[in-house]
N, C-alpha and C positions, 0 to 999 in steps of 0.2 A: 503494500499499500505506500500510496505518494506519503509523505511530510505531510500530517494535517495541518503542521504550522503554515504551510504554503499561503497566502492570502491573494485572492481574485480582487481587483479592484472593482467598482462600479462600471467605471469606464469600459474596463478590459471585457467585463462581462455583457457589457452591452451590445460593443461589437463581437463577439463571439456570439451571442442571442441573435443577430441580426443575419446570422451563415448558418442558423440552423433553422432548416423548413420540413416542418410536418405535412403530412398527407391531409389535402383537405376533406373535413369531415362528409360523410355521404350523405348526412341531413341538414340537423341544424346547425348554424353557425357555433363552434364552441365557446363557452366563456373564457374570458379575460385570464383568467386563473391558471385555468387546466393547459391554457395552450404557454403560458410562460411556466408551467411544472414540465409539461410535455416538453419544451424545448432544453431544458437544462436535463431533463431525464436523456433524451437523443445525444446532448452533449457526452453526460458522463458514459453512457453506453460504447459511444462511437472512438472514447479515449480523447477528445479534444477538452475536454475539463476532467483534470486529474481526480481519481481518488481521494479524499483526504483533504482537498482544495479547500482552504475557509471562506464562505460565500459573504458578499457584504452586508451588513446591516438591511431590516426590513426597508428603513425610514431612506438611509442610502438609497439603496437601489429603486425605489420608489421615485425619487426623483430623478435618477439618471435614465429610468425609461419613462417618466413621466405620464405614470401609473399610480392609483391609488394605493396606500400602504396597506388598506384591506385586500388589495389584489393581490400584493407579492406576501402577506400573511399568509392568505390562505393554499397560494400555491406553494409555499414554504409546508406547509401543515399538510398538504398532500402528497408531497415529496417524502415526508417524514413517515406518513401512514404507508407508504408504498415499500421504505425503507431505502431511498436514493438519498436521504438526508439527515443527518446526527446533530441533534444540539446539545448545549449542556452550559447553564445558568452562569453566564460570566467569560463564557470562553466562546459564546457565540454558535454558528452552524458548520458544518462541514459536509462537503458530497461524501456517500458511501455507495455500496451496494448490496443489493436485499441478502438474506443469508440463503448462500445455496445458488444463487446466481451466477452466471458463467463471467469471467474475466471483460473486461472493454476489447470489444472488436475491432480494428482500426485499417480497412483496408489498406491503407497506406504505410502499416506495419508487416514485417514480413511473417509469414504464415512459422508457425514452432515447428523444429523438424519433426515431431513426432506425429505433428498432422498433412503434413505436405502428399501423403499420396493422398489422405481423403479431399482433401480442397485444392480446387483450381486457382491457381490464385493470378489473378488481372489484376490486381490492385499496385504491387511492387516493381517499380521498372528496374530491374537491374540485373547485367548479366553474368553468367556464370566466369569462373577463372578462364582465362585463355591456357588451353594447354597445349603443348608442353612446356609453354614459355615461363609459365609461373613456377612451376616444379624446379625448374632448370635457376631462374633467379635466386629463386629459397636457396637450393643448394651453394649458388654462389657467395650469398649474402651469409649463411651460416660460416663459410671459410674467412670470410671477413668481420665478423663479429669479434673476435676476440682482441682485435685492433683497437675495438670501444670499450673494452669489459674493465680496463682498469682504472677505467673514472666511474665518477659518478652515474653516468648515464641519462644526464636531465641535459638538454638542447633545447633552451625556450625558442630558439629561431629554428633548429632544425639542426639534423645532421649536414655540415657543410658538401658533402657527397652530393645530397638528394638538390639543397637549395643548387648547386652549380648546374646539375639537369634539368631541371624546372628552370633557370635563368636560361639555356641553353637550347630549349625548346622554343621560349617566347621567342628568344635572336630570329629564331630558323620560320618561326611564323610573321616575321616581319616587326616585332616589336623588341627592341636593341633593350638585353635585360642584365641587370650583375647581379650576382648573389646576393650582395646586401640591400635588394629590393623585395626578396624574396622570405616569408615566413611561412614554416612548416608546423601545417597545426592536422589534428585528430579529426581526418575528415573535413569536406567542405561545410560540413553544417556546422562545425568545431569552429575554420574562421568568420563564419558569418556571423555566430553569435558572438563572437568576438569584437570583431566591427562593429555589431549593433550596439554592442556596449559600451564601446567606447565612443561613439559617434552619434549616437542618437539617447535621446535623454525623455523621460516620462512625459506623453504631451506632445510629443516633438511629431511635426506630419512627416511622411515618406511615401512620396509618390511611388505605384506600381502599376504594373501592367495589369490588364483583366483581361484574361486570367492572370496567373502566374504561379511560380512553385509553393505548393499548399502549404509543405512545413514551413518557408520562410515567414508565409505569410501568418502561420500561425504564432511563430515565435515573436515577430513582431507586434502582435497582438498581448501576448502575456508580459512584455515589455512595457506595456504601457504607452505605443506607439500609436499616432493617428495615421490610418492608411488613407491613402487619396487614390483611388482606383482611375486609370488610364485605358478606356478602350483600344483595341485597335481598329483601324479602319475597314468599317466591315465593306466597304465597298472594291477593296482590292484585291486581288487575286495575281501573285502569291501575297500572304498577308503582311501587311504594313504597319509600321507606327501610326498612329492618327497625330503627326506633328503641330496640327492647330492645336488639337485639347492639349496635347502638351503642352506647347506655350502657352495657352491659356491656363492652366493647373499650374506651371511652374510661376507666371507672373501674379496667379489671385491669392493661390495658397503658401506660396514661399515653404518649400517641403526641406526641410533641412538635408535628406537624402532623395535622390533618385533609385529605384532599384529597377533593372532590368536585366532581362537574358538575351541579348541579340543574337546568339549563337544556337541554332537548333532548340530553340524555344520549348521551355517544360511549360506546359502540355501539348502546345502546337506545334512544336515543330518547325516553327516559322525561322527563317534566315534574314536578317535585316541587313539592308545594301550599305555599302560605305558612306554613300553622300547623307542618307538619314540619319546613320550614329553621328555626323560632322554637323548637322542643323540642330540635331539634339545636344550635343556637347555646347555648342554656342547657346543655347537658350537657356541650360541649366548651368552655364556660367553669368550669364545676364542675372539669372537669379538666386545665384551664390549655394545653390546646389549641389553637392555631392555628387558624384554617378558612381552606384555601386553595383557594378557590373557582374553578373553571374555567367563564368564560364565552364561552369561543370560538364555542359554537352557539348564544347566549341570542338570536338576530335570527331564528330559520330555524323559526319557528312555523309553517309552514306546512299544517297538520293543525287548526288553532285558530281558530273563526271570528273576523270581523275583531270583532264586538261583546263579544269574552268579554275581558273583562281580564285579563293574565298577571299572574303572581305578583313581587312586587317583588324585585328583587336581593336577595342575602341579606346586603350590606352595608348595607341601608336598615333592617333588623333590628337592625343589631347595635350597641349602646351602650356597648362596653367596647373598641373598636379593635383587635378581636380576627380580624377578616376581612381576609386580601390578598385581591385579584382581579385575574384574569388574563384580558384579550379579546384580540379580533382583527378587524381588516379583509380575514384571508384566506379565510376560510368565508363572508361576505356578499358579499364587494366580489370579490378577485382576493386569491389565495396568491401570485401572482407579485410583487404588490408588498412582500412580506415585512415589515407594520407590525402589531404587536402592541402591548400597553402593560399597564402594573402600574396599579392604581390601590390605594393605599395611605394612610396615614395621612401626613401632610408628611415628619417626621421621618426615617421608614423609606423615601419616595421619594429622601431626598437620600444616606441610606446605601445605598442601591442605585444610587444614581447614581454615588458614590465609587468603589464595589467595581466596578462595569462599566467604569471606564476599564483597569482591566489585562487587558480579554480583547477589549471594543469600547465603541470610543467616541462612538459615536452611530450613528444609524441612517440610509440614505441621505437627503438633504435632499429632493431631486426626488420619491422616493417618500412622502415624507410630505405635499408640499404636495399630491400627486395623491390622497391617503386623504384631508386637509383637505376639499378641493373635494369627493369623493364623500359626505362625512359632512356636508354642507351641502344646500343647496336640491334634490339629485337625489335623496337619500337615499331619500324614501318611494318614487319612480319605479323604481330599482334595489331596492329590497326587493319590489316588488310581482312584479318580472321575475323574480328570484331565487326567489322563493318558488313561484309559477308552474312554473317548471323542474321545482324538486322536486316538487311536488303531481304534477304530470304523470306524472313517472319512477314514484312510489310507487304510484301508480294502474295504472299499465302492469306494474309489477312484482307486485303485489297479483291483476291479473288472470292473468298469463302463470305464474307459478310454480306455482300449484295445477294447471294443468293440465300441467303438462310433469312437474312434480316433486311429486305428491298426498301422498307420506310427510312432505314437509318443513314446518314451521307457523313462523309468525310474527304476532306481534301489528302492525297498522297503527299507528305512534307519531304522536304530534302534531306533532311533528317530528323535525328534527334532518337529518343528513345519510346515514342508513345506515339500513337492516335488521339487527335481530339476527334470524338464523333457525334455528332447531334441525334438524338433520337426519336425525332418523330411527335414530340409532344409529351413520352413518356419521362416519370421523373427519374432522374439518376438516383433521386433518394431510394425509392419506391426499387427500382432495380438492385441496389446495394443492400435493402432490407430483404426482400425476393432470392438473393445470391446468398445470403449466410443462411439461410435456409435450407438450400439446396446444395454449399458447399462449394460456392461459388463467390469470391473475391471480387468485387468491382466499386473502382474509384467514383465515387457520384461528382457532379461537374462543380457541384456549389463548395467541394472543399476548394477549387482553386482558383475562389472569385472572393473578394476583400468583403464584400455586401452581401451574400447569398447569391449571387445572379448565376449564373450557367444550371440551372435547375435541368433543364432538358440538354443534357451531354453528359458521357461519362469518359474516362482516358482509359485507355486499353494499351499496356503496354505491348513493346515488340521482342519480349523475353522468354515468350512460348516458343519451342524447336519448332521450324516451321512446319515437321511433319504432323505435329501435335496439333497444328492450327483447326481443320477442319473440325474434328473430335470438339475442340475448346469453343468454338463458334457454334456448334449445335447446341451445346451445354448452355451458353448464353442464350440461344435462342428459346429456349425453353424456359429458362427464367425471365424473359423477356414476356413471355406470353402468360408465366403465373402472376409478375408483375401486373400485366395489363387486366389482367381478371380481377385480381383483388387488390391492385394499388390504392384505392381508394379506402381508408379505413375508417368504420364509424368510431365516434367518442369511446366505446363502450371497449372497442379492442387496440385500441391506441397504448394501453400500456404492456399487453401482450407484446405487440410487434415490437415496442422500442424495447424492451426486456430479451429481446431472442439476440 
């Protein structure tokens, strides 16, 4: 159980509640207290609100939501009656699970190993390790490890050989980089959390693409940031940023940070051209906004011909040191390595390293040595192998989805780890709930919106083996039929559905 002393502020809970869309009742409109209770219950069962998190006092939450205190009090009482809230005089109220209830299920979290044979995972977008290269790199890293074992093993900025390898790869991609501009982190999320902790304060505005990476949106909400969504240009094919809207947001909201994923975007796979990158940088510079660039999927251009040059990294167009870049070995190499990095000005790298030691004194040395080996001579072969996997799976889905689910639609992106699928009006949340009952993990689209948008979308990862795609799509079609038949739950069924 999470530490119950973790406190969720009223604004943070209000932002989470805005993303918790319940199925519409089949009959009369549900009372406001039941809606609020259902939303909190949904957040807990999906794992988006930690078990043991202390909730705001009734009066504070009522003020933040512009509801009556009676409504909040009645919702809390309903949650206590159902076992989703515990209270103690003088200590407040904190989230819980009813006795015997399964732990929170989140399609964006890995399926436990003991359930992998039973559950079809269409939630987590992560590739298996590239063999035999990983095994060879691990063996070489073990040989090198004694050179590092004489000391304490703590490298707040990263093992030098890996910093050099990452800097060299940036230089090869058109962004000259030195090792002192690199901070190695424990996964890309470790890097994103560290940058957020240093650069974003409670209440600061952060502009984000809509849709965007679900885990980063959640992390920003929980740190108290105020998210300002900026949609893509709906009229453009392929997808492009809506620069007029970005300029309006940057001028009007003056966000402290602008978070973007320009290279094979998660979840849409969009690739932003160099001209748009320049124009966004100019608008952000005029507004004084730091541009936080997520490059975790930047090497995954499986749909781009080898003869076509890719846009340079956003930081290569930066002349004002306003870009901070986060990258990862997890998407191209293997997530089990837990290797990420931050590329920034040396002064910021030193500041991040100083801040880091209070929570994470360094990334495991052996993992860093393995990653450094893979980023060296084996990299072209590893990249070709992983892109072939993604390409084959994407083409298999492109063939199977129209056959089994002809009403659904999706563009085939130029790269990335997923397809962003429009479900022809079927609720992604209803699909996810039906999938849980049928042993299929589905990532509902509203998880990728900052305000509960994209209800009629799902993200399908390209990590199912190509040969298994037809069977996977047949199971998905069966789940869709089930959700269509029972997707509109009455108020009496709501608690049972949300507890599954």
